C-alpha positions as CSV (number, residue, x, y, z in Angstrom):
1,M,41.3,44.3,90.4
2,A,41.6,44.6,94.2
3,G,39.1,47.5,94.1
4,C,36.5,45.5,92.1
5,R,35.2,43.3,94.9
6,N,31.6,42.2,94.6
7,S,30.3,40.1,97.5
8,D,27.1,39.0,95.7
9,P,27.2,35.4,94.4
10,V,26.9,34.9,90.7
11,K,23.6,33.5,89.6
12,V,23.6,31.0,86.8
13,V,20.4,30.3,85.0
14,I,20.1,27.2,82.7
15,I,17.2,27.4,80.3
16,N,16.1,24.0,78.9
17,T,14.0,24.7,75.8
18,Q,11.2,22.2,75.1
19,Y,9.1,22.4,71.9
20,V,5.5,21.2,72.3
21,E,2.6,21.1,69.8
22,T,-0.9,21.2,71.2
23,D,-4.4,22.2,70.2
24,P,-6.2,25.3,71.6
25,L,-8.3,23.2,73.9
26,S,-5.3,21.6,75.6
27,F,-3.1,24.7,75.7
28,K,-3.8,25.6,79.3
29,S,-3.3,22.1,80.5
30,V,0.0,21.8,78.7
31,V,1.3,25.1,80.1
32,Q,0.3,24.2,83.6
33,S,1.9,20.8,83.3
34,L,5.2,22.4,82.1
35,T,5.1,25.1,84.9
36,G,4.2,22.6,87.6
37,K,0.8,24.0,88.4
38,E,-2.3,21.7,88.7
39,S,-4.4,21.5,85.6
40,T,-8.2,21.6,85.9
41,A,-8.8,22.3,82.2
42,A,-8.2,18.7,81.2
43,A,-10.8,17.5,83.7
44,R,-13.6,19.5,82.2
45,K,-16.2,17.7,80.1
46,P,-17.4,19.2,76.8
47,P,-20.7,21.1,77.2
48,R,-24.0,19.3,76.5
49,F,-26.7,20.9,74.4
50,Q,-30.4,20.2,74.3
51,S,-31.7,19.4,70.8
52,S,-35.1,20.4,69.6
53,A,-36.4,16.9,70.1
54,G,-35.5,17.0,73.8
55,V,-32.6,14.6,73.5
56,S,-29.3,15.8,74.9
57,R,-26.1,15.1,72.9
58,K,-22.4,16.0,73.1
59,T,-21.1,18.6,70.7
60,E,-18.4,17.5,68.4
61,L,-15.1,19.5,68.6
62,V,-14.1,21.2,65.4
63,L,-10.4,20.7,66.1
64,S,-9.2,17.2,67.0
65,R,-6.7,16.8,69.8
66,G,-4.0,15.5,67.3
67,L,-4.2,18.6,65.1
68,S,-1.0,20.7,65.4
69,F,-0.8,24.4,64.7
70,K,1.2,23.6,61.5
71,N,-1.6,21.4,60.2
72,F,-4.2,24.0,61.2
73,E,-2.3,26.8,59.4
74,R,-1.9,24.6,56.3
75,T,-5.6,23.9,56.4
76,L,-6.4,27.6,56.6
77,T,-4.1,28.5,53.7
78,E,-5.9,25.9,51.6
79,L,-9.3,27.5,52.2
80,S,-10.9,29.8,49.7
81,P,-10.7,33.5,50.4
82,V,-13.7,34.8,52.5
83,D,-14.9,37.2,49.7
84,E,-15.0,34.2,47.3
85,L,-17.0,32.2,49.8
86,Y,-19.3,35.1,50.4
87,R,-19.9,35.5,46.6
88,L,-20.7,31.8,46.3
89,Y,-23.1,32.0,49.2
90,A,-24.9,35.0,47.8
91,E,-25.6,33.2,44.5
């Protein structure tokens, strides 16, 4: 053992796993908050669109902020197959 001297210190890394559920719109903000970087995605406002009548209105988001990926996947599996929807649309 006298010949196996290593002068480099031993580096110990402790990984603290944290599970987080978020929606696609908040993903960047969540990652930045976990990594310690400033988040500007959360400060953005939803885009405004001009309607044909000239009145501007906010768009509604398809995914709500409380929808988890598990719920989203469950919703997708409950949908009809695309070919069936296409057949119904064609009729």
